[in-house]
N, C-alpha and C positions, 0 to 999 in steps of 0.2 A: 187666953193663958200666955203667958212670957214663954221666952224659952228655956230661959233655965229652969223652970216648971217641969218642961220637957226632956230635960236631960240634955240640952243641948249650951255648950259654952264656948265660947272664942277664949281662946290660949292666948293670953297676952305675949306680942313676939312671935309669934309664929305666922308663917306665911307672909306673902307682900302685904305692903299696905293699899288698902282697898278705897272704895270710894267713900265711905264712911270715916275712916280716916283721915282722908283728905279733905272732907268737910270738916271735921272736927278741928281739923289744925287750921283752917280757913277761918275759922268762928272762933278760937280760940278756948275752944271746951274739950271736956275729954269724949271719946267715942260713947261710953256709957251715957251720957248726958246728952249726944248726939242722938243715940237711938231712942232714950227716954221720949223726948221732948217732940223730934221733928218725924218719926217715923208712927204712923198710927198702928194701932194696936192691931188691928187687922190683918196689915200688911207684917208685922213682925211674927204673927201668927202664922199666916201663910206661907213664911218663907222659912219658920221652924216645922211646918208640917212638910213642905218639900222637901226640905233637908234632910228630914227625918225617914220620909219614904224612898229616898234617894239612898243613902246609908242603907237601909235594910233590903233592898235589892242589891247593894253592891255583897252584903253580908251572904246574901241567898245564893246569888252567883259564885261566889267564892266557896261557900259550903258543898256544891251541887258540881261543880267542877271535877270531874274526873283524871285521877293521876296521871301523868304520861311517863315514858319511859324513855329517855336518849340512851343511845347506843354510841358512846363514844370511842373511835378509834384509839387504839394505844400503838 
């Protein structure tokens, strides 16, 4: 299953240029074409699974963190 079907999408113009973008620029193709043609589906699926699990772990950590009260001297 492709990452977009799992809800994972890259937002154009967000984040630093990465390896996929560098490779695409060297080949004179778009990032989408580089991903579609040069990365096997199993690698893309594994990446989507890993990112999804990391996102879920991050959301769980944020949801279970207890509030902290800071006493600020006035």
